[in-house]
C-alpha positions in Angstrom: -34.1 113.4 94.7 -32.8 113.0 91.1 -34.6 113.8 88.1 -35.7 110.8 85.8 -35.1 111.4 82.1 -37.7 111.0 79.6 -35.3 109.7 76.7 -32.6 107.3 76.7 -30.0 106.3 73.9 -29.9 102.6 73.6 -26.6 100.8 72.9 -25.6 97.4 71.6 -22.3 96.1 70.8 -20.7 99.5 71.7 -22.9 101.3 69.1 -26.1 103.4 69.4 -29.2 101.4 67.9 -31.9 103.7 69.0 -33.6 105.6 71.6 -36.2 105.1 74.0 -38.9 107.8 74.9 -41.2 107.6 77.9 -44.7 107.4 76.6 -48.0 106.2 78.0 -47.5 102.5 79.1 -43.8 102.7 79.3 -40.9 103.6 77.1 -41.3 103.5 73.2 -38.3 102.4 71.2 -37.2 104.0 67.9 -34.4 102.2 66.0 -31.5 104.0 64.2 -30.3 100.6 63.0 -31.8 98.4 60.6 -30.8 95.0 62.6 -33.1 96.6 65.1 -36.1 97.3 63.2 -38.3 94.6 64.5 -38.5 96.5 67.8 -38.9 99.9 66.1 -42.2 101.3 67.5 -42.8 98.9 70.2 -43.6 100.1 73.8 -41.9 98.5 76.9 -43.3 98.7 80.1 -39.8 99.2 81.7 -36.4 100.1 80.5 -35.2 96.7 81.6 -37.4 95.1 79.4 -36.4 97.1 76.2 -32.6 96.3 77.1 -33.3 92.7 77.5 -35.0 92.8 73.9 -32.1 94.9 72.3 -29.7 92.2 73.7 -31.5 89.4 72.5 -31.9 90.8 69.0 -28.1 91.6 69.2 -27.3 88.1 69.9 -29.6 86.9 67.3 -27.6 89.1 64.9 -24.2 87.7 65.7 -25.5 84.1 65.2 -26.5 85.0 61.7 -23.3 86.6 60.5 -20.3 84.5 59.4 -17.5 84.2 62.0 -15.2 87.2 62.4 -17.8 89.7 60.8 -20.5 92.0 62.4 -23.6 92.9 61.1 -23.6 96.1 58.7 -25.1 99.3 60.8 -27.7 101.4 59.0 -26.5 104.9 57.9 
């Protein structure tokens, strides 16, 4: 039997955008990238729901940037 982790690094577009921490009700997301700040502090019932929300936010960022550029990462 494997040991489940209580925290996960969340990546989008080959970069770390935050961490997910197990909390009551699921997993709480802490953003490390301004582009994903809208998800910061939200709790998701499952990791899959969180990764889907991050992917959707990532796709949204790409649509708002000029062709050939990528959104600026937070420092």
